[in-house]
Structures are given as structure tokens and as C-alpha cells.
LUMMARTI-440597 format. One record per residue: residue in three letters; x, y, z of N, C-alpha, C in turn; residue number from 1. Coordinates in pm, whole numbers, plus 50000, padded with zeros to 5 digits. Example, Ala and Ser with C-alpha at 12.3 -4.5 7.8 and 13.67 -1.06 7.14 Angstrom:
[rec "ALA",[51319,49431,50780],[51230,49550,50780],[51320,49670,50780],1]
[rec "SER",[51285,49775,50708],[51367,49894,50714],[51290,50003,50787],2]
//
This chain:
[rec "UNK",[16363,72385,28181],[16263,72360,28092],[16129,72400,28174],1]
[rec "UNK",[16049,72492,28114],[15938,72538,28179],[15817,72438,28134],2]
[rec "UNK",[15725,72402,28241],[15617,72328,28216],[15501,72413,28161],3]
[rec "UNK",[15445,72376,28049],[15340,72471,28007],[15208,72468,28089],4]
[rec "UNK",[15144,72591,28092],[15027,72603,28182],[14917,72512,28120],5]
[rec "UNK",[14837,72452,28203],[14731,72375,28161],[14614,72395,28267],6]
[rec "UNK",[14549,72517,28254],[14450,72545,28364],[14335,72470,28345],7]
[rec "UNK",[14262,72459,28453],[14127,72368,28460],[14017,72461,28397],8]
[rec "UNK",[13934,72385,28322],[13819,72475,28262],[13695,72450,28372],9]
[rec "UNK",[13635,72562,28383],[13516,72554,28464],[13404,72520,28378],10]
[rec "UNK",[13341,72396,28394],[13245,72338,28303],[13114,72421,28326],11]
[rec "UNK",[13091,72481,28434],[12980,72572,28458],[12959,72698,28365],12]
[rec "UNK",[13079,72731,28308],[13083,72845,28228],[13063,72806,28056],13]
[rec "UNK",[13068,72686,28038],[13053,72641,27900],[12898,72649,27867],14]
[rec "UNK",[12862,72708,27752],[12705,72717,27724],[12661,72553,27712],15]
[rec "UNK",[12541,72544,27745],[12460,72419,27726],[12390,72409,27598],16]
[rec "UNK",[12392,72289,27538],[12335,72281,27394],[12181,72300,27420],17]
[rec "UNK",[12128,72239,27524],[11983,72262,27537],[11927,72414,27536],18]
[rec "UNK",[12032,72493,27569],[11983,72636,27580],[11983,72689,27436],19]
[rec "UNK",[12017,72624,27331],[12019,72671,27200],[11868,72678,27155],20]
[rec "UNK",[11844,72780,27064],[11704,72786,26990],[11715,72716,26868],21]
[rec "UNK",[11656,72587,26858],[11655,72512,26741],[11543,72547,26640],22]
[rec "UNK",[11596,72543,26511],[11479,72570,26413],[11427,72421,26363],23]
[rec "UNK",[11292,72415,26386],[11240,72281,26361],[11227,72252,26223],24]
[rec "UNK",[11219,72125,26184],[11184,72086,26041],[11033,72126,26003],25]
[rec "UNK",[11005,72114,25881],[10874,72159,25831],[10765,72044,25873],26]
[rec "UNK",[10652,72115,25920],[10541,72018,25955],[10496,71924,25839],27]
[rec "UNK",[10519,71983,25709],[10491,71886,25607],[10577,71769,25604],28]
[rec "UNK",[10688,71777,25668],[10778,71658,25694],[10715,71551,25780],29]
[rec "UNK",[10647,71599,25879],[10558,71498,25972],[10471,71437,25891],30]
[rec "UNK",[10375,71508,25806],[10280,71448,25726],[10348,71358,25638],31]
[rec "UNK",[10453,71387,25574],[10520,71283,25480],[10563,71164,25555],32]
[rec "UNK",[10619,71169,25663],[10666,71062,25752],[10552,70973,25785],33]
[rec "UNK",[10453,71031,25822],[10325,70959,25866],[10253,70884,25745],34]
[rec "UNK",[10270,70937,25621],[10213,70864,25509],[10309,70753,25488],35]
[rec "UNK",[10443,70755,25503],[10538,70643,25474],[10502,70535,25579],36]
[rec "UNK",[10471,70584,25712],[10455,70478,25802],[10323,70403,25769],37]
[rec "UNK",[10210,70480,25728],[10086,70410,25699],[10100,70327,25575],38]
[rec "UNK",[10188,70369,25477],[10201,70268,25367],[10273,70146,25401],39]
[rec "UNK",[10393,70162,25492],[10471,70045,25522],[10377,69944,25618],40]
[rec "UNK",[10289,70014,25695],[10197,69928,25785],[10105,69838,25699],41]
[rec "UNK",[10049,69905,25593],[09949,69844,25506],[10021,69732,25424],42]
[rec "UNK",[10143,69749,25392],[10212,69638,25316],[10238,69529,25415],43]
[rec "UNK",[10281,69563,25542],[10305,69452,25628],[10179,69370,25652],44]
[rec "UNK",[10063,69456,25670],[09945,69378,25698],[09900,69294,25581],45]
[rec "UNK",[09912,69342,25460],[09898,69257,25352],[09971,69123,25339],46]
[rec "UNK",[10110,69139,25375],[10200,69019,25387],[10156,68915,25491],47]
[rec "UNK",[10116,68983,25603],[10073,68892,25718],[09942,68821,25666],48]
[rec "UNK",[09845,68894,25612],[09710,68823,25581],[09701,68764,25440],49]
[rec "UNK",[09816,68763,25379],[09833,68703,25241],[09788,68558,25239],50]
[rec "UNK",[09836,68463,25333],[09783,68335,25331],[09629,68303,25346],51]
[rec "UNK",[09573,68396,25439],[09425,68387,25460],[09354,68438,25329],52]
[rec "UNK",[09409,68545,25270],[09355,68584,25140],[09348,68500,25019],53]
[rec "UNK",[09468,68429,25024],[09492,68335,24923],[09397,68198,24933],54]
[rec "UNK",[09377,68165,25071],[09290,68063,25085],[09147,68105,25055],55]
[rec "UNK",[09096,68223,25092],[08976,68266,25064],[08941,68273,24906],56]
[rec "UNK",[09036,68320,24838],[09027,68332,24698],[09031,68208,24617],57]
[rec "UNK",[09114,68099,24663],[09118,67979,24600],[09103,67860,24697],58]
[rec "UNK",[08973,67836,24745],[08953,67737,24863],[08947,67595,24816],59]
[rec "UNK",[08942,67573,24681],[08951,67435,24622],[09081,67375,24616],60]
[rec "UNK",[09187,67459,24631],[09330,67395,24619],[09351,67320,24740],61]
[rec "UNK",[09420,67196,24720],[09459,67094,24815],[09574,67143,24901],62]
[rec "UNK",[09653,67236,24863],[09761,67281,24963],[09715,67342,25074],63]
[rec "UNK",[09581,67411,25068],[09535,67473,25184],[09472,67386,25300],64]
[rec "UNK",[09457,67258,25276],[09403,67167,25349],[09455,67162,25488],65]
[rec "UNK",[09582,67152,25504],[09664,67156,25632],[09696,67286,25693],66]
[rec "UNK",[09654,67395,25633],[09703,67529,25679],[09643,67559,25812],67]
[rec "UNK",[09737,67590,25909],[09687,67625,26051],[09660,67761,26066],68]
[rec "UNK",[09551,67789,26129],[09511,67934,26166],[09548,67958,26301],69]
[rec "UNK",[09594,67861,26386],[09607,67881,26537],[09718,67977,26575],70]
[rec "UNK",[09816,67992,26479],[09926,68090,26515],[09922,68223,26445],71]
[rec "UNK",[09811,68256,26382],[09801,68385,26319],[09834,68507,26387],72]
[rec "UNK",[09815,68508,26519],[09822,68620,26609],[09990,68662,26626],73]
[rec "UNK",[10073,68563,26610],[10217,68604,26634],[10273,68688,26540],74]
[rec "UNK",[10248,68684,26402],[10310,68781,26324],[10225,68918,26333],75]
[rec "UNK",[10109,68901,26367],[10009,69011,26380],[10063,69097,26504],76]
[rec "UNK",[10093,69028,26608],[10122,69103,26744],[10267,69152,26711],77]
[rec "UNK",[10371,69087,26648],[10490,69143,26615],[10481,69279,26547],78]
[rec "UNK",[10390,69268,26434],[10368,69396,26361],[10300,69505,26430],79]
[rec "UNK",[10208,69457,26535],[10150,69567,26602],[10246,69638,26698],80]
[rec "UNK",[10332,69556,26753],[10451,69631,26832],[10534,69713,26764],81]
[rec "UNK",[10577,69678,26645],[10660,69744,26541],[10573,69859,26500],82]
[rec "UNK",[10449,69870,26468],[10366,69966,26424],[10350,70075,26536],83]
[rec "UNK",[10325,70025,26653],[10305,70122,26777],[10430,70197,26815],84]
[rec "UNK",[10538,70116,26816],[10672,70179,26861],[10717,70275,26755],85]
[rec "UNK",[10698,70254,26630],[10743,70350,26519],[10657,70481,26522],86]
[rec "UNK",[10518,70456,26552],[10429,70552,26553],[10461,70665,26670],87]
[rec "UNK",[10491,70601,26790],[10528,70681,26900],[10639,70760,26878],88]
[rec "UNK",[10747,70690,26814],[10859,70770,26779],[10851,70886,26693],89]
[rec "UNK",[10763,70856,26583],[10730,70961,26492],[10667,71087,26557],90]
[rec "UNK",[10559,71055,26643],[10478,71162,26697],[10557,71227,26808],91]
[rec "UNK",[10620,71161,26906],[10696,71227,27005],[10822,71273,26973],92]
[rec "UNK",[10878,71214,26879],[11016,71253,26835],[11034,71369,26738],93]
[rec "UNK",[10910,71394,26677],[10903,71498,26579],[10953,71629,26640],94]
[rec "UNK",[10884,71677,26736],[10926,71801,26805],[11064,71819,26838],95]
[rec "UNK",[11136,71723,26860],[11278,71736,26890],[11366,71749,26758],96]
[rec "UNK",[11316,71726,26647],[11399,71743,26522],[11421,71892,26497],97]
[rec "UNK",[11551,71920,26491],[11575,72061,26464],[11709,72085,26451],98]
[rec "UNK",[11761,72205,26405],[11897,72245,26386],[11924,72391,26425],99]
[rec "UNK",[12039,72411,26468],[12083,72547,26506],[12222,72577,26437],100]
[rec "UNK",[12227,72691,26400],[12363,72728,26329],[12421,72847,26421],101]
[rec "UNK",[12552,72825,26466],[12611,72910,26553],[12730,72979,26468],102]
[rec "UNK",[12821,73043,26526],[12926,73107,26453],[13035,73003,26404],103]
[rec "UNK",[13057,72898,26468],[13166,72792,26430],[13111,72664,26401],104]
[rec "UNK",[12980,72633,26418],[12924,72491,26402],[12772,72492,26371],105]
[rec "UNK",[12725,72370,26329],[12591,72364,26319],[12561,72232,26422],106]
[rec "UNK",[12449,72243,26484],[12400,72137,26573],[12258,72090,26529],107]
[rec "UNK",[12239,71945,26526],[12123,71893,26483],[12084,71777,26601],108]
[rec "UNK",[11954,71794,26643],[11906,71714,26750],[11786,71625,26675],109]
[rec "UNK",[11753,71506,26735],[11646,71431,26697],[11615,71313,26796],110]
[rec "UNK",[11507,71264,26776],[11474,71126,26853],[11400,71155,26972],111]
[rec "UNK",[11308,71055,27026],[11245,71049,27148],[11299,70937,27238],112]
[rec "UNK",[11298,70830,27160],[11341,70710,27237],[11506,70707,27246],113]
[rec "UNK",[11540,70718,27133],[11706,70733,27129],[11727,70872,27076],114]
[rec "UNK",[11767,70947,27175],[11808,71098,27148],[11948,71110,27098],115]
[rec "UNK",[11956,71197,26986],[12075,71220,26929],[12103,71372,26916],116]
[rec "UNK",[12211,71417,26948],[12256,71564,26930],[12399,71551,26866],117]
[rec "UNK",[12401,71604,26752],[12530,71605,26667],[12571,71757,26648],118]
[rec "UNK",[12699,71762,26686],[12756,71911,26656],[12870,71887,26551],119]
[rec "UNK",[12878,71960,26449],[12973,71965,26350],[13049,72099,26330],120]
[rec "UNK",[13160,72114,26356],[13233,72235,26328],[13243,72264,26191],121]
[rec "UNK",[13225,72383,26132],[13237,72416,25990],[13365,72380,25938],122]
[rec "UNK",[13467,72370,26019],[13601,72339,25968],[13610,72186,25918],123]
[rec "UNK",[13528,72099,25967],[13533,71964,25934],[13445,71935,25804],124]
[rec "UNK",[13359,72025,25768],[13268,72012,25662],[13342,72001,25525],125]
[rec "UNK",[13331,71888,25453],[13402,71884,25331],[13315,71915,25207],126]
[rec "UNK",[13191,71870,25227],[13091,71874,25106],[12944,71905,25169],127]
[rec "UNK",[12882,71975,25096],[12743,72012,25112],[12654,71982,25004],128]
[rec "UNK",[12549,71896,25023],[12451,71855,24927],[12319,71877,24956],129]
[rec "UNK",[12228,71926,24865],[12090,71932,24892],[12026,71818,24788],130]
[rec "UNK",[11942,71740,24851],[11877,71630,24789],[11731,71632,24794],131]
[rec "UNK",[11657,71596,24701],[11506,71600,24692],[11466,71473,24620],132]
[rec "UNK",[11404,71383,24690],[11324,71262,24612],[11202,71304,24563],133]
[rec "UNK",[11127,71216,24507],[11012,71245,24434],[10892,71282,24544],134]
[rec "UNK",[10891,71206,24642],[10796,71234,24763],[10823,71366,24832],135]
[rec "UNK",[10946,71391,24854],[10986,71507,24911],[10965,71629,24812],136]
[rec "UNK",[10963,71602,24695],[10940,71725,24597],[10787,71762,24585],137]
[rec "UNK",[10699,71653,24610],[10566,71661,24624],[10523,71757,24741],138]
[rec "UNK",[10605,71750,24850],[10577,71810,24968],[10655,71953,24979],139]
[rec "UNK",[10737,71975,24873],[10816,72089,24867],[10922,72105,24970],140]
[rec "UNK",[10977,71986,24999],[11091,71965,25098],[11223,71934,25037],141]
[rec "UNK",[11329,71971,25110],[11472,71917,25067],[11534,71845,25192],142]
[rec "UNK",[11640,71784,25160],[11724,71723,25259],[11874,71769,25247],143]
[rec "UNK",[11923,71828,25351],[12063,71891,25355],[12156,71767,25411],144]
[rec "UNK",[12265,71745,25332],[12348,71650,25368],[12478,71705,25372],145]
[rec "UNK",[12548,71697,25495],[12671,71756,25534],[12775,71628,25536],146]
[rec "UNK",[12879,71634,25467],[12989,71524,25468],[13111,71580,25537],147]
[rec "UNK",[13156,71518,25624],[13268,71561,25712],[13406,71500,25681],148]
[rec "UNK",[13501,71546,25722],[13645,71484,25714],[13637,71359,25792],149]
[rec "UNK",[13672,71247,25722],[13678,71116,25799],[13544,71046,25781],150]
[rec "UNK",[13435,71104,25756],[13315,71055,25735],[13237,71009,25874],151]
[rec "UNK",[13303,71024,25984],[13227,70977,26105],[13127,71065,26153],152]
[rec "UNK",[13119,71179,26107],[13018,71286,26164],[12929,71321,26053],153]
[rec "UNK",[12901,71252,25945],[12806,71294,25848],[12681,71326,25903],154]
[rec "UNK",[12599,71429,25846],[12488,71460,25888],[12372,71489,25792],155]
[rec "UNK",[12253,71439,25812],[12145,71468,25713],[12045,71521,25794],156]
[rec "UNK",[11994,71638,25757],[11884,71715,25794],[11767,71713,25701],157]
[rec "UNK",[11674,71616,25724],[11562,71602,25631],[11444,71687,25663],158]
[rec "UNK",[11361,71721,25572],[11244,71797,25585],[11237,71934,25600],159]
[rec "UNK",[11338,72006,25537],[11354,72150,25542],[11268,72200,25417],160]
[rec "UNK",[11200,72301,25434],[11135,72373,25313],[11230,72423,25212],161]
[rec "UNK",[11197,72411,25091],[11298,72431,24969],[11368,72569,24991],162]
[rec "UNK",[11296,72684,25016],[11356,72813,25027],[11452,72811,25150],163]
[rec "UNK",[11402,72751,25256],[11482,72760,25381],[11631,72672,25360],164]
[rec "UNK",[11601,72564,25280],[11721,72479,25254],[11812,72551,25190],165]
[rec "UNK",[11776,72636,25063],[11862,72698,24994],[11925,72810,25073],166]
[rec "UNK",[11868,72880,25159],[11923,72973,25256],[12036,72918,25337],167]
[rec "UNK",[11982,72804,25413],[12080,72741,25495],[12203,72690,25423],168]
[rec "UNK",[12191,72633,25293],[12303,72593,25211],[12391,72711,25193],169]
[rec "UNK",[12339,72824,25156],[12435,72950,25120],[12491,73000,25241],170]
[rec "UNK",[12425,72984,25362],[12501,73024,25492],[12626,72931,25515],171]
[rec "UNK",[12587,72802,25495],[12701,72697,25525],[12811,72713,25427],172]
[rec "UNK",[12780,72752,25305],[12889,72763,25204],[12973,72866,25239],173]
[rec "UNK",[12912,72982,25288],[12987,73100,25328],[13071,73077,25449],174]
[rec "UNK",[13014,72995,25547],[13081,72983,25667],[13213,72869,25643],175]
[rec "UNK",[13184,72786,25561],[13284,72680,25551],[13386,72721,25437],176]
[rec "UNK",[13353,72838,25370],[13443,72876,25255],[13443,72802,25132],177]
[rec "UNK",[13316,72736,25109],[13293,72645,24993],[13208,72725,24896],178]
[rec "UNK",[13160,72835,24924],[13075,72927,24833],[13142,73014,24740],179]
//
């Protein structure tokens, strides 16, 4: 019985993912994400300051007599940390968001603090979907969703301009044999 050959692979000859030319998502998507960030921060600030606003609006109510102002900075500090970290991730992570289509797969990368690179071979793609919520529609953007066999490698590429998303979907439909 002959032992099958199992030659060693030279890892230096394998192409590096960082050498790929990634297509970035639309700058409009950055604007949309920053608007969402600002809206969430405004709501959180209103929630944090609501007891103070309620006491200012209804000072005659007896329930406010024992209200302590001494710990107001704790929720505000937590919110400021959350706000700052999210803003840094949005600003520094945005330039990393991008996708690259090769002969046999699609690659997507994102994130500044927690960097993610996902490669999905076309053979594993089961379903392709384009989605567009009301806010994305206002900005002329679509989100491409790729569903894979087993569901472990599903991918969502958000913030693609409408025309580019349609072209990308038709390329993926052709490559996966779904078109």
C-alpha cells in the first residue's frame, strides 16, 4: 500500500489578505452612522438628566425632597466613556470597512478596536439579499447580506451605494450560480 503524498506548503507563497485592494463603503454611510451615534447620545443624556428635569419642572412635589444630587456624575461618566469609545470606533474604524471580490471568494474587513476579516468562498453562499431601511433609503444606500451554508459565516456589508450594490449582487449571483 502506497502512502499518499502530503507535501508541505510554503506559507510565504500564499497571497496576504492585506495586499488586497478593498473597495470602501460609501462616505454617506459614515454620515448616517454619525447621525445614529448623535441620536443615541442625545437619548442617553435625556435619560440621565430626566430626574433633574422632572424636579425642575415640578419642584412642589414631595417625592423630590430626598432626591440626592451627589452621585449624578456616575451615570454621566459611564455615558461619556461609552460615547467616546463608540465615536473613536466610528471615526477610526470607518476607513477599514471594505470588501474585495476575487475569483473564488469575497473578503470583508472592518473595525479599529476589534478588527475583523471574513473570507467567504462563493461555493458556501446559499442566499444573497439586498436590504434598505428607511434611513439608508434617505442616504441612497443598501446593505448586502450573504447567507452561508451552516450559517456560521453570514456576512453583512452595510453602506454600499445603490448602483454599486446592484452591480455587486449581480456579480455574486453570476459567481455563485444563483443568477
